[in-house]
C-alpha positions as CSV (number, residue, x, y, z in Angstrom):
1,M,5.7,53.5,-40.4
2,M,9.2,52.0,-40.3
3,L,9.6,53.0,-36.7
4,E,6.4,51.3,-35.7
5,E,7.4,48.1,-37.5
6,K,10.8,48.1,-35.8
7,T,9.1,48.7,-32.4
8,S,6.7,45.9,-33.0
9,F,9.6,43.6,-34.0
10,F,11.6,44.3,-30.9
11,V,8.5,44.0,-28.6
12,G,7.7,40.6,-30.2
13,L,11.4,39.5,-29.8
14,L,11.5,40.6,-26.2
15,T,8.1,38.9,-25.5
16,G,9.3,35.7,-27.1
17,T,12.6,35.7,-25.2
18,L,10.9,36.3,-21.9
19,A,8.4,33.5,-22.7
20,F,11.2,31.1,-23.6
21,F,13.2,31.8,-20.4
22,S,10.0,31.6,-18.3
23,Y,9.2,28.2,-19.8
24,R,12.8,27.1,-19.1
25,L,12.7,28.2,-15.5
26,Y,9.3,26.5,-15.0
27,K,10.6,23.3,-16.6
28,I,13.7,23.3,-14.4
29,R,11.6,23.8,-11.3
30,C,9.3,20.9,-12.2
31,R,12.2,18.5,-13.0
32,N,14.3,19.5,-10.0
33,T,11.5,18.9,-7.5
34,W,11.5,15.1,-8.2
35,R,15.1,14.8,-9.3
36,A,16.1,16.4,-6.0
37,L,14.0,13.7,-4.3
38,A,16.0,11.1,-6.2
39,R,19.2,12.4,-4.9
40,N,17.9,13.0,-1.3
41,K,20.1,11.1,1.2
42,N,17.5,11.3,3.9
43,S,15.0,8.5,4.1
44,Y,11.7,9.1,2.3
45,T,8.6,7.5,0.8
46,R,6.2,8.7,-1.8
47,V,3.2,7.2,-3.5
48,L,1.8,7.8,-7.1
49,F,-1.7,6.9,-8.0
50,F,-3.2,6.2,-11.4
51,P,-5.1,6.7,-13.6
52,D,-4.2,10.2,-14.7
53,K,-7.0,12.4,-16.1
54,V,-4.6,13.8,-18.7
55,I,-1.5,12.5,-20.4
56,A,1.9,14.0,-19.4
57,C,4.1,15.3,-22.2
58,K,7.2,13.1,-22.2
59,A,9.3,15.6,-24.1
60,F,8.6,18.3,-21.4
61,Y,10.0,16.1,-18.6
62,V,12.7,14.2,-20.4
63,N,14.2,16.2,-23.3
64,D,17.0,18.7,-22.4
65,Y,15.1,21.6,-24.1
66,G,11.6,20.4,-23.1
67,C,8.6,20.3,-25.4
68,T,9.1,22.2,-28.6
69,T,5.6,21.4,-30.0
70,F,3.5,24.4,-30.8
71,E,0.2,24.2,-28.8
72,C,1.1,20.9,-27.2
73,H,-2.0,19.0,-26.2
74,F,-0.3,17.0,-23.4
75,S,0.2,18.2,-19.8
76,H,3.2,20.2,-18.7
77,N,1.9,20.4,-15.1
78,E,3.7,18.1,-12.7
79,E,0.9,18.4,-10.1
80,E,-1.6,17.2,-12.7
81,T,-0.1,13.8,-13.5
82,S,1.6,10.9,-11.8
83,L,3.1,9.9,-15.1
84,G,5.0,13.3,-15.2
85,K,6.5,12.5,-11.8
86,L,7.5,9.0,-13.0
87,F,9.1,10.5,-16.2
88,T,11.1,12.8,-14.0
89,L,12.3,10.0,-11.7
90,L,13.3,7.8,-14.6
91,G,15.1,10.8,-16.0
92,S,17.1,11.1,-12.8
93,V,19.0,7.8,-13.5
94,R,22.7,8.2,-13.4
95,R,24.3,4.8,-13.4
96,S,21.7,2.0,-13.6
97,I,18.1,1.0,-13.8
98,Y,16.8,-2.5,-13.3
99,V,13.2,-3.1,-14.4
100,C,11.2,-6.1,-13.5
101,V,7.6,-5.9,-14.8
102,Y,5.0,-8.3,-16.0
103,T,4.4,-6.5,-19.3
104,L,5.8,-3.5,-21.3
105,T,3.6,-2.0,-23.9
106,C,4.0,1.7,-23.2
107,N,6.2,3.3,-25.8
108,D,6.9,6.4,-23.8
109,L,8.4,4.5,-20.9
110,V,10.3,2.1,-23.1
111,D,11.8,5.1,-25.1
112,I,13.1,6.5,-21.8
113,L,14.9,3.2,-21.2
114,I,16.4,3.3,-24.7
115,R,17.5,6.9,-24.1
116,L,19.2,5.9,-20.8
117,N,21.0,3.1,-22.5
118,Q,22.3,5.5,-25.1
119,M,23.6,7.7,-22.3
120,A,25.6,4.7,-21.0
121,A,23.4,3.8,-18.0
122,E,23.2,0.1,-17.3
123,V,19.7,-1.0,-18.3
124,K,18.4,-4.5,-17.5
125,V,14.8,-5.7,-18.0
126,I,13.0,-8.8,-16.7
127,T,9.5,-9.5,-18.0
128,D,7.1,-12.4,-18.5
129,S,7.5,-14.6,-21.6
130,E,3.8,-14.5,-22.2
131,F,4.1,-11.1,-23.9
132,E,7.3,-11.7,-25.8
133,N,5.8,-12.3,-29.2
134,I,2.5,-10.5,-29.2
135,N,1.9,-7.7,-31.7
136,N,2.3,-4.7,-29.4
137,S,5.1,-6.1,-27.2
138,L,8.2,-3.8,-27.0
139,I,10.6,-6.5,-25.8
140,W,12.2,-6.8,-29.2
141,K,12.4,-3.0,-29.6
142,L,14.5,-3.0,-26.4
143,R,16.7,-5.8,-27.6
144,S,17.2,-4.2,-31.0
145,C,18.6,-1.2,-29.2
146,G,21.2,-3.3,-27.3
147,I,19.3,-3.6,-24.0
148,Q,19.4,-6.9,-22.2
149,V,16.0,-8.4,-21.6
150,R,15.4,-11.7,-19.9
151,T,12.1,-13.6,-19.8
152,D,10.9,-16.5,-17.7
153,S,10.2,-19.8,-19.5
154,L,8.3,-21.4,-16.7
155,P,4.6,-22.4,-16.3
156,Y,4.1,-19.6,-13.8
157,F,3.9,-15.9,-14.2
158,M,6.7,-13.5,-13.6
159,H,4.3,-11.1,-12.0
160,H,6.5,-8.5,-10.3
161,K,6.2,-4.8,-11.0
162,F,9.2,-2.9,-9.7
163,A,12.2,-0.8,-10.9
164,I,15.4,0.0,-9.1
165,I,17.1,3.3,-9.8
166,D,20.9,3.5,-9.2
167,E,20.5,0.7,-6.6
168,K,19.2,3.5,-4.3
169,I,15.5,3.9,-5.0
170,I,12.8,1.3,-5.4
171,L,9.6,1.9,-7.4
172,T,7.0,-0.9,-6.8
173,G,3.3,-1.5,-6.7
174,S,0.5,-2.7,-9.0
175,F,1.6,-0.5,-12.0
176,N,2.4,-2.4,-15.2
177,W,4.2,-0.4,-17.9
178,T,1.1,-0.1,-20.2
179,I,-1.1,2.7,-21.5
180,K,-4.1,1.2,-19.7
181,A,-2.2,1.4,-16.4
182,V,-1.7,5.1,-17.0
183,T,-5.1,6.2,-18.2
184,G,-7.6,3.5,-17.2
185,N,-6.7,1.1,-14.4
186,Q,-6.6,1.9,-10.7
187,E,-2.9,1.6,-10.0
188,D,-0.2,2.7,-7.6
189,I,3.6,3.1,-7.4
190,F,5.3,3.1,-4.0
191,I,8.6,4.9,-4.0
192,T,11.3,4.7,-1.3
193,N,15.0,5.0,-0.8
194,K,15.1,3.1,2.5
195,P,18.3,0.9,2.2
196,H,16.9,-2.2,3.9
197,V,13.9,-2.2,1.5
198,V,16.0,-1.4,-1.6
199,Q,18.5,-4.1,-0.9
200,Q,15.8,-6.8,-0.7
201,Y,14.6,-5.8,-4.2
202,I,18.2,-5.8,-5.5
203,K,18.7,-9.3,-4.2
204,E,15.4,-10.5,-5.8
205,F,16.3,-8.9,-9.1
206,K,19.8,-10.4,-9.2
207,E,18.4,-13.9,-8.3
208,L,15.8,-13.7,-11.1
209,W,18.4,-12.4,-13.6
210,H,20.4,-15.5,-12.8
211,Y,17.4,-17.8,-12.9
212,F,16.3,-16.5,-16.3
213,D,19.8,-16.7,-17.9
214,P,19.0,-18.4,-21.3
215,K,22.4,-20.1,-21.3
216,L,21.6,-22.1,-18.2
217,S,19.1,-25.0,-17.9
218,H,16.3,-25.0,-15.4
219,S,18.1,-27.7,-13.4
220,Q,21.1,-25.4,-13.0
221,T,19.0,-22.3,-12.0
222,M,15.8,-23.3,-10.4
223,S,16.8,-25.6,-7.6
224,G,15.3,-24.3,-4.3
225,R,13.4,-21.5,-6.0
226,Y,10.2,-23.3,-6.7
227,V,8.3,-26.3,-5.3
228,Q,9.8,-29.3,-6.9
229,H,7.7,-31.3,-9.4
230,S,8.0,-34.4,-7.3
231,I,6.0,-32.7,-4.5
232,K,2.3,-32.9,-4.8
233,K,1.0,-29.3,-5.5
234,D,-2.1,-27.7,-4.1
235,K,-3.9,-26.8,-7.3
236,T,-5.5,-23.8,-5.7
237,L,-2.0,-22.3,-5.0
238,F,0.0,-23.4,-8.0
239,Q,-1.9,-22.7,-11.2
240,P,0.3,-22.9,-14.3
241,K,-0.2,-20.6,-17.2
242,K,-3.0,-21.7,-19.5
243,K,-2.3,-22.2,-23.1
244,L,-3.4,-19.1,-25.0
245,I,-5.7,-19.4,-28.0
246,S,-5.3,-15.7,-28.9
247,E,-3.2,-12.8,-27.7
248,P,-3.4,-12.2,-24.0
249,V,-5.3,-9.3,-22.5
250,I,-2.8,-6.6,-21.5
251,F,-3.4,-4.8,-18.2
């Protein structure tokens, strides 16, 4: 009886050990596929489409030891979700990430920015002021963690949706950093490391970062950026933000 119990114990231990290392190898392979893409010096482009049919497990793609949840209900299959690929790309950041998006209400993506900031990467965020003080806005969560966030204070939308990784890779498209963009809306993210494209986005981000500096007045920052108020505007082209009676709809 004792021999059978010992045999069962060691078989179980061996099975568990093999399962653990198999999981680790699978996780490394999944992460390395897209992290290798991030470090690829050759020119490339990729496209991610949403919505995902299932939700990617953030821990699996981001945490050093992967997902430790028993019977996790989220996806560990990179081929199954665009969000998993996005997690991996964001996890590849080494020096800096500049995010310029209309709205941020997805906790998983914001948590990655906070983690990168804690790892001493330079994290800067530009977003629209329309969502600064709504209930599910995560702007103040970022700020409370020491991340610089600048918002526009203009009558027009800051409607960009792009992110720059290490000043080498651009992610751009229709994708807002919201749950609806992941699971409901028809969205896309275009990814490239082509220098002449990336440099244009870096220039745009730096200009906006300067324009939205809260220490400077509009007269100091906005000259030449927008049509001057003295010029008669075409109302069909220049529609200012409407005053909101209730919280805005988040896309």
